[in-house]
N, C-alpha and C positions, 0 to 999 in steps of 0.2 A: 504494500500500500504506500503510495506517495502522498506526502503531506504538502499542501499548498501553503505558501506564506500569505499572510494577510496583514491588515493593519486595524487597530482598534483606536478610535479617537474618542475622548471624553471631553465634553464641553460642560463646565460647571462653574459655579460661583454666584456671587450676588450681582444684581444689576441686570441690564438688558443685553440682548445680542447673541445669546447662546443658541437659540433656535435658528436664527438667521444664519449664523456661522455654520451650524450643522447642516442645514438645508443647502446652503451654497456649496459646501464641500461634497455633499451627497450628489448634487446635480453635476458637479465637475466629474466625479467618478463615473456616473452613469454615462455621461458624454464620452468618456474614455472606454466605454464598453465593460466596465467593472460591475460586479454585483454588489449591492449594498444591503445592509440591514440596519434599520434605524430604530432605536428603542428610546422612548422618552417617558420619564417618570413624571406624572402630573399630580402633584399634591392637591388634594381636595376636590378632584374631579370624579364624578360618578359616570359609570359606563353608559348610562342612558342619555348623557349629555352629548354624546358623539353621534354624528350622522354618517351614513354610508355614502360614498361618492359614486356617482354614475354619470355616464356620458348622456348629455341632453340634446346635443345638436341633431337636427333632422337628417343631415347627411354627414356621416362620419368621415368620408373621403374629403369633403370640402371644408368641414369644420364651420366655425363662425368667424366672420371677418368684421372687425370693428372698423368702420369707414366714416367718411364725411365729417372730418374734424380739422380745425386749424387754430392758430394762435394769433391774437392781436396784442400789441404792446407798444408803448411809447419808449421803451427802453432801447436806446440806440445799439447797445452791444447785442442784445437779443435779436433786434431787427437784422443786423448784419449777419448774425449766425443763421437766420432763417432764409437768407438768400441762396445758400447752398445746402448740401446735405449735412444736417446736424442731428446726429443720433439722439443726443440727450434731449433736445427740444421736442423731437418727434415722439420719443418715449414718454416724456412728461405730458404732452397733450393727449396722447392715446390713453395713458393711465388715468388722467383726470376725467376724460369722458367715461371710461369704463366704471371707475369706482363711484361715480356720481349717480349710477342707477341704484335705486333703493334695494334691489334684490341681489346685487353683487356684494359678496362679503369681502372678496379679495381677488387679485389677479397675480399670477406668476408668469413671467415672460422670460424666454431665452431668445435673443435675436437670431433670426435665420440669415442675417446678412453676413456673407463670408468675411467682410472687412471689419466686423464688429464682434467682440467677444463678451460683451456685457449683457446682463439681464436685470430684472428687477422684481420685487414684490411690492404691490401697492394695495392699500386698504384705507378706508376713511379714518379709522382709528390709528393706524400705523403711519400713514403718509406714503411717501415714495422712497423705497430703499433700494439703491443700486447694488448689484452683486457683480463684482468684476471677475474677469478671467474664467468664465464658465465653460469655455471650449477653446480649441486651438484656432489660431488665426487661419483663415481660408476655409473653415468648415461652414457649410450651409445648413447644418442641423440646427433646429430650433423649434420653437412653438410656444403656445401659451395655454394656460389653464385658467378658466374663469370659475371661481368658487361662488356658487349660486345657492340661494335659499329661497324657496317659494314653491307655489303649485304650478300646474300645467299652464293655466291661463297667464300667470305672471311670467313664466318661462317664455311663452310666445311674445309677450310684450317686451321682454328684455332683449330677445333676439332681434325684434323689429327695431328697437332703440339702437342697439349696437351696430346693426348693418345699414340702417336707413335714416336715422335721426341726425340732422345737421347740428353740429355743436361748435361754437366759437369760444375758445378759452381765452379769457382776458388776463394778462399778466401785468400787475401793477408795477411800474418802474421803481417804486420805493421798496418793494419786497426784496428781501435778501435771497440770493440764490442758494 
């Protein structure tokens, strides 16, 4: 019998960021074709508080495409960044549209752009958290997961919103980046 070597990483301590770090590392390993097992001890959580995830899109091949969004701002630096390809601004606008739907709990995104290796987790309570170096430069692998809570009617309304509702995100020039 041959033994495979593996790695065990433990993220612990006070404060925030442990789950984000663990998920980011797990996503990097999955992108590299590695198998992962993630164990999380949740103090004070009851088993019935958790819900099972299922695919909700009507067409699993196509998925759900969040479209029809843009940014307006008086901020000259952001305006010049918007004239060309700016991954950060694009991701921020997309995440803003997505998490502003009342049934979206969060979004997890890994860019499928071969020239961009960053992704993010976004949620109303969490904000926008970038995760860097999720994949190798040149890889077109990527995708997104929308964490949704609601019934079938709300699901249809959410898909309609993501794919057809026009949204213009206003960025106040006084806000910090």
